[in-house]
C-alpha positions as CSV (number, residue, x, y, z in Angstrom):
1,X,100.5,102.5,100.9
2,X,104.1,101.8,100.1
3,X,105.3,98.9,98.0
4,X,108.0,96.5,99.4
5,X,110.1,94.6,96.8
6,X,112.4,91.7,97.3
7,X,116.0,93.0,96.9
8,X,117.9,89.8,97.5
9,X,118.0,86.4,99.3
10,X,121.4,85.9,100.7
11,X,123.4,84.7,103.7
12,X,123.8,87.1,106.6
13,X,127.6,87.2,105.9
14,X,126.9,88.7,102.4
15,X,124.5,91.4,103.5
16,X,125.9,94.8,102.3
17,X,127.4,96.9,105.2
18,X,124.8,99.7,104.7
19,X,122.0,97.2,105.2
20,X,123.5,95.1,108.0
21,X,122.2,97.4,110.8
22,X,118.6,96.6,109.7
23,X,119.4,92.9,110.0
24,X,121.1,93.3,113.3
25,X,118.2,95.3,114.6
26,X,115.6,92.8,113.5
27,X,117.6,90.0,115.0
28,X,117.7,91.8,118.3
29,X,114.0,92.4,118.2
30,X,113.4,88.7,117.7
31,X,116.0,87.9,120.3
32,X,117.7,85.8,117.7
33,X,121.4,85.0,117.7
34,X,122.6,85.5,114.1
35,X,124.4,82.7,112.3
36,X,126.5,84.2,109.5
37,X,125.5,81.3,107.2
38,X,121.7,81.8,107.8
39,X,119.6,82.9,104.8
40,X,117.8,86.2,104.9
41,X,115.4,87.8,102.5
42,X,116.0,91.6,102.2
43,X,112.9,93.7,101.3
44,X,113.2,97.4,100.4
45,X,110.3,99.8,100.7
46,X,110.2,101.7,97.5
47,X,110.9,105.4,97.6
48,X,112.5,105.0,101.0
49,X,115.8,103.7,102.5
50,X,113.9,101.3,104.7
51,X,115.0,97.7,104.5
52,X,113.1,94.9,106.1
53,X,114.9,91.6,106.7
54,X,113.0,88.3,106.8
55,X,115.0,85.4,108.3
56,X,114.3,82.2,106.4
57,X,115.5,79.7,109.0
58,X,112.5,79.0,111.2
59,X,110.7,81.6,109.2
60,X,107.4,83.2,109.7
61,X,104.6,82.6,107.3
62,X,103.9,84.8,104.3
63,X,100.8,86.0,106.0
64,X,102.8,87.1,109.0
65,X,105.3,89.0,106.8
66,X,102.4,90.7,105.1
67,X,100.8,91.7,108.5
68,X,104.2,93.1,109.6
69,X,104.4,95.1,106.4
70,X,100.9,96.4,106.8
71,X,101.8,97.7,110.2
72,X,104.4,99.8,108.4
73,X,101.9,100.9,105.7
74,X,103.5,98.7,103.1
75,X,102.5,95.7,101.0
76,X,104.6,93.2,99.0
77,X,104.8,93.7,95.2
78,X,103.2,90.7,93.4
79,X,106.4,89.4,91.9
80,X,108.2,89.7,95.3
81,X,105.4,88.0,97.0
82,X,105.6,85.0,94.6
83,X,109.4,84.8,95.0
84,X,109.3,85.0,98.8
85,X,106.5,82.5,99.0
86,X,108.8,79.9,97.5
87,X,111.2,80.3,100.5
88,X,108.7,80.6,103.4
89,X,106.8,77.8,105.1
């Protein structure tokens, strides 16, 4: 199983260009219209170049994030889980 770590929590407008396609793709999957001022948590799966955005406005629960990661054979690192838990409902 891979480990996912919290890379950053930032506004969509500040997401680095090389990560932005992951954010745009996730927004399209969720049929979400992106607001450039919306906060997004960026997770990176260690030893890969896979980034997983978690939108914090009307966010999913931590359990839902963990289920989504498990579907990708990944789990949150403990420190990242604690940090993300503070921002999710």
